[in-house]
VEXDREN-2710 file (C-alpha; in Angstrom, 1 decimal):
% VEXDREN-2710
k/r/px/py/pz
1/UNK/248.7/299.7/-50.0
2/UNK/250.7/300.9/-54.0
3/UNK/252.6/303.6/-53.4
4/UNK/253.7/306.7/-56.4
5/UNK/257.2/306.3/-56.7
6/UNK/259.1/308.8/-59.6
7/UNK/263.4/306.9/-60.2
8/UNK/265.9/308.5/-61.6
9/UNK/269.4/307.8/-62.0
10/UNK/272.3/310.1/-62.9
11/UNK/272.4/311.7/-66.7
12/UNK/275.2/310.0/-68.9
13/UNK/277.2/313.2/-70.1
14/UNK/277.6/313.4/-74.0
15/UNK/281.0/313.7/-73.9
16/UNK/281.7/310.0/-73.9
17/UNK/281.0/306.3/-74.0
18/UNK/279.1/304.7/-71.3
19/UNK/281.5/301.9/-68.7
20/UNK/280.9/300.0/-66.6
21/UNK/280.3/302.3/-63.9
22/UNK/278.3/304.0/-65.7
23/UNK/276.4/300.2/-66.1
24/UNK/276.8/299.6/-61.9
25/UNK/274.5/302.8/-61.5
26/UNK/271.7/301.9/-64.1
27/UNK/272.0/298.3/-63.2
28/UNK/271.4/299.1/-59.3
29/UNK/268.2/301.8/-60.6
30/UNK/266.7/299.1/-62.8
31/UNK/266.5/296.5/-60.0
32/UNK/265.0/299.1/-57.6
33/UNK/262.5/300.0/-60.5
34/UNK/262.1/296.2/-62.2
35/UNK/261.2/295.3/-57.6
36/UNK/259.1/298.0/-56.8
37/UNK/256.8/297.4/-60.0
38/UNK/256.6/293.8/-59.3
39/UNK/254.7/294.7/-55.9
40/UNK/252.7/296.4/-57.6
41/UNK/253.3/299.9/-57.3
42/UNK/252.9/302.3/-59.2
43/UNK/257.1/303.1/-60.4
44/UNK/258.4/305.7/-63.3
45/UNK/261.7/305.9/-64.8
46/UNK/263.3/308.6/-66.8
47/UNK/266.9/309.7/-67.6
48/UNK/268.0/311.8/-69.6
49/UNK/271.1/312.9/-72.0
50/UNK/274.1/315.3/-69.9
51/UNK/274.1/317.9/-73.3
52/UNK/276.2/321.4/-72.2
53/UNK/278.8/322.5/-70.9
54/UNK/282.0/323.5/-72.3
55/UNK/283.6/319.5/-72.9
56/UNK/280.4/318.7/-75.2
57/UNK/281.4/321.9/-76.7
58/UNK/285.2/322.0/-77.3
59/UNK/285.0/317.7/-78.0
60/UNK/282.8/318.5/-80.7
61/UNK/284.9/321.4/-82.4
62/UNK/288.1/318.3/-82.9
63/UNK/286.3/316.8/-84.3
64/UNK/284.5/319.8/-87.1
65/UNK/280.6/318.8/-85.9
66/UNK/278.3/321.0/-84.5
67/UNK/277.4/319.8/-80.4
68/UNK/273.6/318.6/-81.3
69/UNK/275.2/316.0/-84.1
70/UNK/278.0/314.8/-81.4
71/UNK/274.7/314.8/-78.5
72/UNK/272.8/313.6/-81.2
73/UNK/275.6/310.3/-81.9
74/UNK/275.8/310.1/-78.1
75/UNK/272.2/309.5/-77.1
76/UNK/271.5/307.2/-80.1
77/UNK/274.6/305.3/-78.7
78/UNK/273.6/305.7/-75.0
79/UNK/270.1/304.5/-75.1
80/UNK/271.5/300.9/-77.6
81/UNK/273.4/300.1/-74.3
82/UNK/271.0/300.8/-71.8
83/UNK/268.8/299.1/-73.5
84/UNK/270.9/296.1/-74.4
85/UNK/271.8/295.5/-70.6
86/UNK/268.2/295.3/-70.0
87/UNK/267.4/298.8/-68.6
88/UNK/264.2/299.7/-68.5
89/UNK/263.2/303.5/-68.9
90/UNK/260.0/305.2/-69.3
91/UNK/261.1/308.2/-70.9
92/UNK/265.2/308.9/-71.8
93/UNK/265.2/312.4/-72.4
94/UNK/267.9/315.5/-73.5
95/UNK/268.8/318.3/-71.2
96/UNK/269.2/319.9/-74.5
97/UNK/265.7/320.1/-75.1
98/UNK/263.0/322.2/-75.4
99/UNK/260.9/320.4/-72.2
100/UNK/264.4/321.9/-70.1
101/UNK/264.6/325.1/-71.1
102/UNK/261.0/325.9/-70.4
103/UNK/262.3/323.8/-66.9
104/UNK/265.0/326.4/-66.3
105/UNK/263.7/329.1/-67.0
106/UNK/261.3/328.6/-65.1
107/UNK/262.9/327.6/-61.9
108/UNK/265.3/330.1/-62.2
109/UNK/262.3/332.5/-62.4
110/UNK/260.9/331.2/-58.8
111/UNK/264.5/331.1/-57.3
112/UNK/264.6/335.0/-58.5
113/UNK/261.2/335.7/-57.1
114/UNK/262.1/334.0/-53.1
115/UNK/265.6/336.3/-52.6
116/UNK/267.7/333.5/-54.1
117/UNK/269.9/334.9/-56.8
118/UNK/272.6/337.2/-56.1
119/UNK/275.2/339.0/-58.7
120/UNK/278.2/339.5/-57.9
121/UNK/281.8/339.8/-60.6
122/UNK/284.2/337.6/-59.2
123/UNK/287.6/337.2/-60.4
124/UNK/287.8/334.1/-63.6
125/UNK/290.1/332.6/-64.6
126/UNK/290.9/333.8/-68.6
127/UNK/292.9/330.9/-71.1
128/UNK/294.5/333.5/-73.7
129/UNK/295.6/330.6/-75.5
130/UNK/292.3/329.9/-76.2
131/UNK/290.4/332.9/-76.0
132/UNK/287.6/332.2/-72.9
133/UNK/287.2/331.9/-69.4
134/UNK/287.9/328.8/-68.3
135/UNK/285.3/326.8/-66.4
136/UNK/286.4/325.5/-62.5
137/UNK/287.0/321.9/-63.9
138/UNK/289.7/322.9/-66.9
139/UNK/292.2/324.9/-65.0
140/UNK/294.1/322.5/-62.5
141/UNK/297.0/322.4/-60.1
142/UNK/297.6/322.2/-56.0
143/UNK/295.3/321.9/-53.4
144/UNK/295.1/325.2/-51.3
145/UNK/294.0/323.3/-48.1
146/UNK/296.5/319.6/-48.6
147/UNK/299.2/320.9/-51.3
148/UNK/297.8/317.9/-53.2
149/UNK/299.0/317.7/-57.2
150/UNK/297.3/318.0/-60.1
151/UNK/293.3/318.7/-58.6
152/UNK/290.2/320.7/-59.8
153/UNK/289.9/324.2/-59.6
154/UNK/286.7/323.7/-57.7
155/UNK/287.6/320.4/-55.2
156/UNK/290.0/318.7/-54.3
157/UNK/289.9/314.9/-54.6
158/UNK/292.4/314.4/-51.8
159/UNK/290.6/316.0/-49.5
160/UNK/287.2/317.0/-50.3
161/UNK/287.8/320.3/-49.9
162/UNK/285.8/322.9/-52.2
163/UNK/287.3/326.3/-53.1
164/UNK/287.4/329.4/-55.9
165/UNK/290.1/328.8/-58.6
166/UNK/291.8/331.6/-57.5
167/UNK/292.9/329.7/-55.0
168/UNK/294.6/326.8/-56.5
169/UNK/298.4/327.4/-56.7
170/UNK/300.5/327.4/-59.7
171/UNK/296.7/326.6/-61.9
172/UNK/297.1/325.8/-66.0
173/UNK/294.7/325.3/-68.0
174/UNK/293.7/321.5/-68.8
175/UNK/292.8/322.9/-72.7
176/UNK/296.1/325.3/-73.5
177/UNK/298.7/324.4/-71.2
178/UNK/299.0/328.0/-69.8
179/UNK/299.2/329.5/-67.4
180/UNK/295.9/331.8/-66.7
181/UNK/295.5/335.2/-66.9
182/UNK/292.5/336.0/-63.7
183/UNK/289.5/338.3/-65.3
184/UNK/287.0/340.5/-63.9
185/UNK/283.0/338.5/-65.4
186/UNK/279.5/339.1/-63.4
187/UNK/278.1/336.0/-62.7
188/UNK/274.8/334.9/-60.9
189/UNK/274.9/332.9/-57.2
190/UNK/272.4/330.4/-56.6
191/UNK/272.7/331.5/-52.7
192/UNK/273.1/327.9/-51.0
193/UNK/273.8/329.3/-47.5
194/UNK/270.1/330.7/-46.9
195/UNK/269.0/326.8/-47.3
196/UNK/270.5/326.0/-45.1
197/UNK/268.0/325.6/-41.7
198/UNK/265.8/324.2/-44.1
199/UNK/269.1/321.8/-45.6
200/UNK/269.9/320.2/-42.4
201/UNK/265.8/319.2/-41.3
202/UNK/265.4/317.7/-44.8
203/UNK/269.3/315.7/-44.1
204/UNK/267.6/315.0/-40.9
205/UNK/264.8/313.0/-42.1
206/UNK/266.0/310.6/-44.4
207/UNK/268.0/307.6/-43.6
208/UNK/271.6/308.0/-45.2
209/UNK/274.9/306.3/-45.2
210/UNK/277.4/307.0/-42.5
211/UNK/279.7/308.4/-45.0
212/UNK/277.7/309.9/-46.9
213/UNK/276.2/311.8/-42.9
214/UNK/279.7/312.3/-42.4
215/UNK/280.8/314.4/-45.6
216/UNK/277.8/316.2/-45.6
217/UNK/278.2/317.5/-42.5
218/UNK/282.6/318.4/-43.4
219/UNK/280.7/320.6/-45.9
220/UNK/278.2/322.2/-43.1
221/UNK/280.6/323.1/-40.7
222/UNK/282.7/324.7/-43.7
223/UNK/279.9/326.6/-44.9
224/UNK/278.1/325.7/-47.8
225/UNK/279.2/328.3/-50.8
226/UNK/276.9/330.6/-52.6
227/UNK/276.7/328.9/-56.4
228/UNK/278.1/330.1/-59.3
229/UNK/275.7/328.7/-62.1
230/UNK/276.2/331.1/-64.8
231/UNK/279.8/331.1/-67.7
232/UNK/281.0/333.5/-70.4
233/UNK/280.3/333.1/-73.2
234/UNK/281.2/331.0/-76.0
235/UNK/279.3/327.6/-73.7
236/UNK/276.9/324.6/-75.1
237/UNK/274.0/325.6/-72.8
238/UNK/270.8/327.4/-72.8
239/UNK/271.1/331.7/-71.9
240/UNK/270.5/333.1/-69.1
241/UNK/266.9/334.9/-69.8
242/UNK/268.2/338.6/-68.8
243/UNK/271.6/337.9/-68.3
244/UNK/272.3/338.6/-72.7
245/UNK/275.9/336.6/-72.7
246/UNK/275.8/334.8/-69.5
247/UNK/274.5/330.3/-69.9
248/UNK/273.5/328.3/-67.2
249/UNK/276.3/326.3/-66.1
250/UNK/275.2/323.1/-66.9
251/UNK/275.3/321.6/-63.2
252/UNK/271.9/324.1/-62.5
253/UNK/269.9/322.8/-66.2
254/UNK/271.5/318.5/-65.6
255/UNK/269.6/317.9/-62.7
256/UNK/266.0/320.0/-64.1
257/UNK/266.5/317.3/-67.0
258/UNK/264.8/315.1/-64.4
259/UNK/261.9/317.2/-64.2
260/UNK/262.2/318.0/-68.4
261/UNK/261.9/314.1/-69.2
262/UNK/259.2/314.1/-66.4
263/UNK/257.2/316.7/-68.7
264/UNK/258.4/314.6/-72.0
265/UNK/256.6/311.9/-70.3
266/UNK/253.8/313.5/-68.9
267/UNK/252.7/314.8/-72.1
268/UNK/252.5/311.0/-73.7
269/UNK/250.3/309.7/-70.6
270/UNK/248.8/313.3/-69.2
271/UNK/250.1/312.3/-65.7
272/UNK/249.7/315.0/-63.3
273/UNK/252.7/317.7/-62.8
274/UNK/251.7/318.0/-59.2
275/UNK/251.3/314.9/-57.6
276/UNK/255.5/313.6/-58.5
277/UNK/256.9/317.3/-57.8
278/UNK/255.0/319.5/-55.7
279/UNK/253.6/317.0/-52.7
280/UNK/256.1/315.2/-50.4
281/UNK/253.7/312.7/-48.9
282/UNK/251.7/312.0/-52.1
283/UNK/254.3/310.3/-54.1
284/UNK/258.4/309.5/-53.8
285/UNK/261.1/311.1/-55.7
286/UNK/264.6/308.6/-55.8
287/UNK/267.8/309.7/-56.9
288/UNK/271.0/307.0/-57.7
289/UNK/273.9/308.5/-57.7
290/UNK/277.7/308.2/-57.5
291/UNK/279.5/309.3/-54.6
292/UNK/281.2/312.0/-56.9
293/UNK/278.4/314.1/-57.2
294/UNK/276.4/313.8/-53.9
295/UNK/277.4/317.2/-53.5
296/UNK/275.1/318.5/-55.5
297/UNK/272.5/316.2/-55.0
298/UNK/272.0/317.0/-51.4
299/UNK/272.7/320.0/-51.4
300/UNK/272.3/322.0/-54.0
301/UNK/269.7/320.4/-55.7
302/UNK/267.4/320.0/-52.6
303/UNK/267.9/323.1/-52.3
304/UNK/266.6/324.8/-55.5
305/UNK/263.9/322.1/-55.9
306/UNK/262.3/324.0/-52.6
307/UNK/263.6/327.6/-52.9
308/UNK/261.7/327.0/-56.5
309/UNK/258.7/325.8/-54.6
310/UNK/258.7/322.2/-55.0
311/UNK/259.2/319.2/-53.0
312/UNK/262.7/317.3/-51.8
313/UNK/263.8/314.1/-53.0
314/UNK/262.5/311.5/-50.9
315/UNK/266.1/309.6/-51.2
316/UNK/269.6/310.0/-52.6
317/UNK/271.3/307.1/-52.4
318/UNK/274.6/306.5/-53.0
319/UNK/276.8/304.2/-54.4
320/UNK/280.7/304.2/-54.4
321/UNK/283.6/303.8/-57.6
322/UNK/283.6/300.5/-59.5
323/UNK/286.8/299.3/-60.0
324/UNK/288.1/295.8/-62.2
325/UNK/290.5/293.1/-60.5
326/UNK/291.3/295.6/-57.7
327/UNK/292.5/298.4/-59.8
328/UNK/290.8/302.0/-61.0
329/UNK/289.6/302.2/-64.3
330/UNK/292.4/303.4/-66.8
331/UNK/292.3/302.8/-70.1
332/UNK/296.6/302.7/-70.0
333/UNK/296.3/299.7/-68.1
334/UNK/293.3/298.3/-70.0
335/UNK/290.9/298.1/-67.2
336/UNK/288.7/300.3/-68.5
337/UNK/285.9/298.6/-69.8
338/UNK/283.2/300.4/-71.7
339/UNK/279.1/298.9/-71.5
340/UNK/279.8/298.1/-75.2
341/UNK/283.4/295.9/-75.4
342/UNK/281.1/293.7/-72.3
343/UNK/277.5/293.1/-74.6
344/UNK/280.0/292.6/-77.5
345/UNK/280.9/289.4/-75.8
346/UNK/278.4/288.6/-73.3
347/UNK/275.2/288.2/-72.8
348/UNK/273.9/291.1/-70.5
349/UNK/272.1/289.4/-67.5
350/UNK/275.6/287.6/-65.7
351/UNK/276.4/291.7/-65.3
352/UNK/273.2/292.4/-63.6
353/UNK/273.8/289.8/-61.7
354/UNK/276.7/290.3/-60.4
355/UNK/276.9/293.7/-59.8
356/UNK/273.7/292.7/-57.7
357/UNK/275.5/290.3/-56.0
358/UNK/278.4/293.0/-54.4
359/UNK/275.8/295.6/-54.3
360/UNK/274.4/297.7/-50.8
361/UNK/273.6/300.4/-49.4
362/UNK/276.5/302.2/-48.4
363/UNK/279.1/304.3/-50.1
364/UNK/282.0/301.6/-50.7
365/UNK/283.7/300.4/-53.8
366/UNK/282.6/297.3/-56.0
367/UNK/285.7/296.1/-57.2
368/UNK/284.4/293.5/-60.5
369/UNK/287.1/290.1/-60.0
370/UNK/286.7/288.6/-63.3
371/UNK/288.0/285.6/-62.1
372/UNK/285.7/286.1/-58.8
373/UNK/282.6/287.0/-61.9
374/UNK/283.2/284.2/-64.0
375/UNK/282.9/282.1/-61.4
376/UNK/279.8/283.5/-60.1
377/UNK/277.9/283.3/-63.1
378/UNK/278.8/279.8/-64.3
379/UNK/278.6/278.2/-60.5
380/UNK/275.4/280.2/-58.9
381/UNK/273.2/280.7/-62.0
382/UNK/274.5/277.9/-64.1
383/UNK/275.2/275.5/-61.5
384/UNK/272.9/276.2/-58.4
385/UNK/269.8/278.2/-60.0
386/UNK/269.1/276.9/-63.2
387/UNK/270.7/273.6/-62.8
388/UNK/266.9/273.2/-60.4
389/UNK/265.1/273.5/-63.6
390/UNK/266.4/271.5/-66.1
391/UNK/267.3/268.3/-63.5
392/UNK/263.1/268.0/-63.1
393/UNK/261.9/269.1/-66.3
394/UNK/262.9/265.3/-67.9
395/UNK/260.8/264.3/-65.8
396/UNK/257.5/266.0/-65.6
397/UNK/258.0/264.9/-69.5
398/UNK/258.5/261.7/-69.6
399/UNK/255.3/261.6/-67.3
400/UNK/253.1/263.9/-69.6
401/UNK/254.5/266.8/-69.8
402/UNK/252.0/269.0/-66.9
403/UNK/252.5/268.9/-63.5
404/UNK/251.5/267.0/-60.5
405/UNK/248.3/268.1/-58.5
406/UNK/250.3/268.4/-55.7
407/UNK/253.6/269.1/-53.9
408/UNK/255.7/266.6/-52.5
409/UNK/257.1/268.6/-49.6
410/UNK/254.7/271.6/-49.1
411/UNK/256.4/272.7/-45.7
412/UNK/259.9/273.1/-47.9
413/UNK/256.9/275.0/-50.4
414/UNK/255.8/277.0/-47.4
415/UNK/259.5/278.3/-46.2
416/UNK/260.3/279.2/-49.3
417/UNK/257.1/281.2/-49.9
418/UNK/258.3/282.8/-46.1
419/UNK/261.4/284.1/-47.4
420/UNK/259.4/286.4/-49.7
421/UNK/258.9/289.1/-47.2
422/UNK/262.6/288.9/-45.9
423/UNK/264.2/289.0/-49.2
424/UNK/261.4/291.8/-50.4
425/UNK/263.2/294.2/-47.8
426/UNK/265.9/293.4/-48.4
427/UNK/265.7/295.0/-51.9
428/UNK/264.1/298.0/-50.9
429/UNK/266.7/298.9/-49.0
430/UNK/269.0/298.0/-51.7
431/UNK/270.5/295.6/-49.8
432/UNK/270.6/293.5/-52.7
433/UNK/274.0/291.5/-52.1
434/UNK/272.2/290.1/-49.0
435/UNK/269.0/289.1/-51.1
436/UNK/271.4/287.3/-53.2
437/UNK/272.9/285.2/-50.3
438/UNK/269.2/284.4/-49.5
439/UNK/268.3/283.3/-52.6
440/UNK/271.3/281.0/-53.6
441/UNK/271.2/279.4/-49.9
442/UNK/267.6/278.4/-50.9
443/UNK/268.3/277.2/-54.4
444/UNK/271.3/275.3/-52.4
445/UNK/268.0/273.7/-50.2
446/UNK/266.2/273.0/-54.1
447/UNK/268.7/271.0/-55.1
448/UNK/269.4/269.5/-51.9
449/UNK/266.0/267.7/-51.9
450/UNK/265.8/266.7/-55.5
451/UNK/269.3/265.5/-54.2
452/UNK/268.0/263.6/-51.2
453/UNK/264.9/262.2/-54.2
454/UNK/267.6/260.9/-56.6
455/UNK/264.0/260.8/-59.5
456/UNK/267.0/259.8/-61.5
457/UNK/267.2/256.8/-59.4
458/UNK/263.7/256.4/-58.8
459/UNK/262.2/256.5/-62.1
460/UNK/264.0/252.9/-62.9
461/UNK/261.2/251.4/-61.1
462/UNK/257.9/252.3/-63.2
463/UNK/256.1/251.7/-59.7
464/UNK/257.6/254.8/-58.4
465/UNK/255.9/257.0/-61.8
466/UNK/253.7/258.8/-59.7
467/UNK/256.9/259.6/-56.9
468/UNK/259.1/260.8/-59.5
469/UNK/256.3/263.1/-61.1
470/UNK/255.5/264.2/-57.2
471/UNK/259.4/265.0/-56.7
472/UNK/260.3/267.2/-59.9
473/UNK/256.8/269.4/-59.2
474/UNK/258.5/270.2/-56.1
475/UNK/261.5/271.4/-57.9
476/UNK/259.8/272.9/-60.3
477/UNK/257.7/274.9/-57.9
478/UNK/260.9/275.8/-55.3
479/UNK/262.6/277.6/-58.8
480/UNK/259.6/279.1/-59.9
481/UNK/259.9/280.5/-56.6
482/UNK/263.6/281.5/-57.1
483/UNK/262.5/282.9/-60.2
484/UNK/260.0/285.5/-58.9
485/UNK/262.7/286.5/-56.4
486/UNK/265.5/287.2/-59.4
487/UNK/263.0/288.1/-61.1
488/UNK/264.2/292.3/-61.1
489/UNK/267.9/291.1/-61.3
490/UNK/266.7/288.9/-64.4
491/UNK/264.1/289.8/-66.0
492/UNK/265.1/288.1/-69.9
493/UNK/266.2/284.6/-68.0
494/UNK/262.7/285.7/-66.4
495/UNK/260.6/285.7/-69.6
496/UNK/261.6/282.9/-70.9
497/UNK/260.8/280.9/-67.5
498/UNK/257.7/282.5/-68.2
499/UNK/257.0/280.2/-71.7
500/UNK/258.1/277.1/-70.0
501/UNK/256.1/276.8/-67.3
502/UNK/253.2/278.3/-69.5
503/UNK/252.7/281.9/-66.5
504/UNK/254.3/284.5/-66.5
505/UNK/256.0/286.0/-64.0
506/UNK/253.7/289.0/-63.0
507/UNK/254.6/290.1/-59.1
508/UNK/256.3/289.0/-56.1
509/UNK/253.3/287.8/-54.4
510/UNK/252.6/285.2/-57.2
511/UNK/254.7/282.6/-54.8
512/UNK/251.6/282.9/-53.1
513/UNK/250.1/279.7/-55.2
514/UNK/252.5/276.6/-56.0
515/UNK/251.7/275.8/-59.9
516/UNK/250.3/272.6/-60.2
517/UNK/248.1/270.5/-62.3
518/UNK/249.7/272.6/-66.1
519/UNK/251.6/271.4/-69.1
520/UNK/255.1/272.6/-69.1
521/UNK/256.8/274.5/-73.0
522/UNK/259.9/271.8/-73.6
523/UNK/262.4/273.1/-71.8
524/UNK/264.8/275.2/-73.5
525/UNK/268.7/276.1/-71.3
526/UNK/267.9/279.4/-69.1
527/UNK/271.4/280.2/-69.2
528/UNK/274.3/278.3/-69.9
529/UNK/278.6/278.8/-68.6
530/UNK/280.7/281.7/-70.0
531/UNK/283.7/281.2/-71.6
532/UNK/287.3/282.0/-70.1
533/UNK/288.3/283.3/-72.8
534/UNK/285.0/285.5/-73.5
535/UNK/285.8/287.1/-70.3
536/UNK/288.9/287.9/-70.2
537/UNK/289.0/289.5/-73.4
538/UNK/287.1/292.1/-71.8
539/UNK/290.2/293.6/-70.9
540/UNK/292.4/295.1/-73.4
541/UNK/296.4/295.4/-73.5
542/UNK/298.0/297.8/-72.3
543/UNK/298.0/301.0/-74.1
544/UNK/301.9/301.3/-73.2
545/UNK/303.7/298.8/-70.4
546/UNK/304.5/299.7/-67.0
547/UNK/308.1/299.4/-66.6
548/UNK/310.5/299.1/-63.6
549/UNK/312.8/302.6/-63.2
550/UNK/315.3/301.7/-60.0
551/UNK/315.6/298.4/-58.2
552/UNK/313.6/296.8/-56.0
553/UNK/312.5/299.5/-52.6
554/UNK/313.4/298.1/-49.7
555/UNK/310.5/297.6/-47.2
556/UNK/309.4/299.1/-44.0
557/UNK/307.7/296.2/-41.8
558/UNK/307.8/294.9/-38.1
559/UNK/311.2/295.9/-36.7
560/UNK/314.5/295.1/-38.6
561/UNK/312.9/294.1/-41.8
562/UNK/313.0/297.5/-42.8
563/UNK/317.1/296.7/-43.0
564/UNK/316.6/293.4/-43.3
565/UNK/315.2/294.4/-46.4
566/UNK/317.5/296.8/-48.3
567/UNK/320.7/294.7/-47.5
568/UNK/318.3/291.8/-50.2
569/UNK/318.1/295.3/-52.3
570/UNK/322.0/295.7/-52.4
571/UNK/322.7/291.8/-52.9
572/UNK/319.8/292.3/-55.9
573/UNK/321.0/295.3/-57.8
574/UNK/325.0/292.9/-56.8
575/UNK/323.3/290.5/-58.8
576/UNK/323.4/287.9/-56.1
577/UNK/319.5/287.0/-54.3
578/UNK/318.4/287.2/-57.4
579/UNK/314.4/285.8/-57.3
580/UNK/312.1/284.6/-60.7
581/UNK/309.0/285.4/-62.3
582/UNK/307.2/282.9/-60.0
583/UNK/308.2/284.2/-56.9
584/UNK/307.7/288.0/-58.3
585/UNK/304.2/287.0/-59.0
586/UNK/303.2/285.2/-55.8
587/UNK/303.7/289.1/-53.6
588/UNK/300.0/290.5/-53.5
589/UNK/300.7/294.4/-53.2
590/UNK/297.5/296.5/-52.9
591/UNK/296.9/299.6/-51.8
592/UNK/295.9/300.8/-47.7
593/UNK/294.5/303.7/-46.0
594/UNK/296.0/304.7/-42.4
595/UNK/292.8/305.0/-40.8
596/UNK/295.0/305.1/-37.4
597/UNK/298.2/305.1/-35.8
598/UNK/299.9/304.8/-32.6
599/UNK/303.4/304.8/-31.1
600/UNK/304.1/301.3/-30.1
601/UNK/303.9/301.5/-26.0
602/UNK/308.1/299.6/-25.2
603/UNK/309.6/299.6/-28.3
604/UNK/311.2/302.9/-29.6
605/UNK/311.1/301.9/-33.7
606/UNK/307.5/300.2/-33.9
607/UNK/304.1/302.6/-34.7
608/UNK/300.6/300.0/-35.4
609/UNK/299.0/301.3/-37.6
610/UNK/294.5/300.8/-38.0
611/UNK/294.9/299.6/-42.1
612/UNK/292.0/299.9/-44.9
613/UNK/292.7/297.7/-46.9
614/UNK/289.2/295.3/-47.5
615/UNK/286.4/294.5/-45.4
616/UNK/287.7/294.1/-42.1
617/UNK/290.5/296.8/-40.2
618/UNK/293.9/295.0/-40.5
619/UNK/296.9/295.8/-38.4
620/UNK/300.1/296.3/-39.2
621/UNK/303.4/297.1/-37.1
622/UNK/305.7/298.9/-38.9
623/UNK/309.7/300.3/-37.9
624/UNK/308.7/303.9/-39.6
625/UNK/308.8/305.7/-35.6
626/UNK/312.1/307.7/-36.5
627/UNK/310.8/309.3/-39.9
628/UNK/307.0/309.8/-39.0
629/UNK/304.8/311.0/-36.1
630/UNK/301.2/309.3/-36.1
631/UNK/299.7/312.2/-36.8
632/UNK/301.5/312.7/-40.3
633/UNK/300.4/309.1/-41.4
634/UNK/296.4/308.7/-40.7
635/UNK/294.5/309.5/-43.9
636/UNK/297.8/308.8/-46.2
637/UNK/297.4/306.5/-49.0
638/UNK/300.6/303.7/-48.7
639/UNK/301.7/299.9/-50.3
640/UNK/301.0/296.6/-48.5
641/UNK/302.2/293.8/-48.9
642/UNK/298.5/291.6/-48.3
643/UNK/299.4/288.4/-48.2
644/UNK/302.1/288.0/-45.5
645/UNK/301.6/286.0/-43.2
646/UNK/300.9/287.3/-40.2
647/UNK/303.3/287.2/-37.4
648/UNK/303.2/287.1/-33.9
649/UNK/305.8/289.2/-32.3
650/UNK/306.2/290.9/-28.8
651/UNK/304.0/293.5/-29.0
652/UNK/301.1/292.2/-30.9
653/UNK/300.1/290.3/-34.4
654/UNK/301.2/292.7/-38.0
655/UNK/298.9/291.4/-40.9
656/UNK/301.5/292.4/-43.3
657/UNK/304.2/295.3/-44.1
658/UNK/304.4/298.6/-45.9
659/UNK/307.1/299.4/-48.3
660/UNK/309.2/301.7/-48.2
661/UNK/312.8/302.9/-49.2
662/UNK/316.0/303.4/-47.3
663/UNK/319.4/304.1/-47.7
664/UNK/322.5/305.2/-45.8
665/UNK/321.6/307.8/-43.4
666/UNK/318.7/309.1/-45.2
667/UNK/316.0/307.9/-43.6
668/UNK/313.0/306.4/-44.5
669/UNK/310.2/306.9/-46.8
670/UNK/306.7/305.5/-46.6
671/UNK/305.5/304.3/-51.1
672/UNK/302.4/305.9/-51.2
673/UNK/299.8/306.1/-54.4
674/UNK/298.5/308.7/-56.9
675/UNK/296.3/310.5/-55.7
676/UNK/293.2/308.5/-57.5
677/UNK/294.1/304.8/-55.8
678/UNK/292.0/303.7/-53.5
679/UNK/292.0/301.3/-50.8
680/UNK/292.4/297.8/-51.9
681/UNK/293.4/298.2/-55.0
682/UNK/296.3/296.1/-56.7
683/UNK/298.9/297.9/-57.7
684/UNK/301.4/295.8/-60.1
END
């Protein structure tokens, strides 16, 4: 039965270029949309440029242009990059549009009529040097909950707490750097807390990743706060109809941009608004987003929709962040890779394939290791997949250029057909990595089939010509089945394969009928190996070198390791025990998060730490008990020697070392990472 779906991904912000993190989400969404269409479903795909807010206004001022000029240029750049990444929106619109202003006013009026809008005065940060009220994210300071420094004015990236800017300790303006003063200003609030029962019911009805559920439960436990949906002038956005001098906060009008984009598409295609935006049974609404905006899409947005008499999303699909070579994307490290930098050097489909091969339905961060990227592209796409077609096409051409009229091994082909529903279920569940593994397992089978029957050897005997044609026909059909399964990921390659086969891929169930007795076009390479030099160019030279500011610190690990390392460090400072750069480069230092910590029974020095470092928790026994209680460590980011050979000790196996600093009588001090670091990141 055909489904009707409306799908979006997060709106790109007009304040900067797309980077590979944005590309990850757009590719994830586009694959799902293409898969749904291939399955025969009516799937619409809309997005828009996110245009409003203080950052856009300030950047336009800095560049000496109007906000309208800035957002126009940004939208053109983003749309070009999406197009070159083979992202196929039905409509890419703008939140700074007549449709969005009309939709914002309509939803606001409906919420007000439903009693979900309140007014009250608030103490607000004001920058006297810049002469402006400061949005929450233009105030930074110390988190009032966990005391982490340099946190936003509305939420902490370390502990996840939300709070008012007035609660921030030692606040400062990010515009001028001065300490803000506090002034009273009346604002409009959306009564999010009044929607708690509805939200709990809605969230219970959807399949969400455990990590998303856990975070949402934290917000419920803390209590849903009324949401400030207005901002004071100067502000680039839409003025609130019944509040002169007040503007809709960007996070109010941005998600409404999904509706506005649909409205622009509706005007072109004559679509039914009520079908897509009022019924939760006649159609489906799916949003793909990053975990940093889960709050807005899982709480604020469905509450606004429901309060305004519209349908709630069917699914909010949350993904993790993208790291490069184990590190957070950083301009100073050269790992901030823009979409355009990638596209200027390499084709889009290897990137789409790599993302698909790594993506699952959870919120775990995804690391793009460039060596792995190069190897997977050259090995899987060229060495396995395309290789099937290239090695069989010549035999078809020499046999008259037409496929045989029957398969040499119908049972093997039936296995490939049967795998289609398993692979489809994985795509549907957004388990792309598992789908790719299934497909590549089939590709291995296809190559083994060709290797087993050796058409190149058979071709030496003219009497074996029918057998050669049959084997090559089998190989081409196995390739075609795999191409159908990979079409959502590799749309351009699928189109080229369609020209070669004489039949385009048009539906998932095309695989049920083998291609027999039809002519093939001359084979043209469908993919070529990536140049390692071009892949290496994706990383820019760091803007500033990172140099050690002190001698090596001591290492805290199993009992006795801290003292031994301290002595080694002392010798190094005295000029003895020096190591070369080759020795040092073999040490793999990684960021890890302490999942649990407990005292080791029978030991006065050891704590047993369970660390989040990769896919599996890692146990490390560390001699830091004299300096740290277990409860002080849980959730803390530490630095670990990740490639240390596991050591079997009296109290168990220790698979690594945590780094510490120590001195005479001063105790042991764990070395940590900044709040933005993520488990598994490489330390350099």
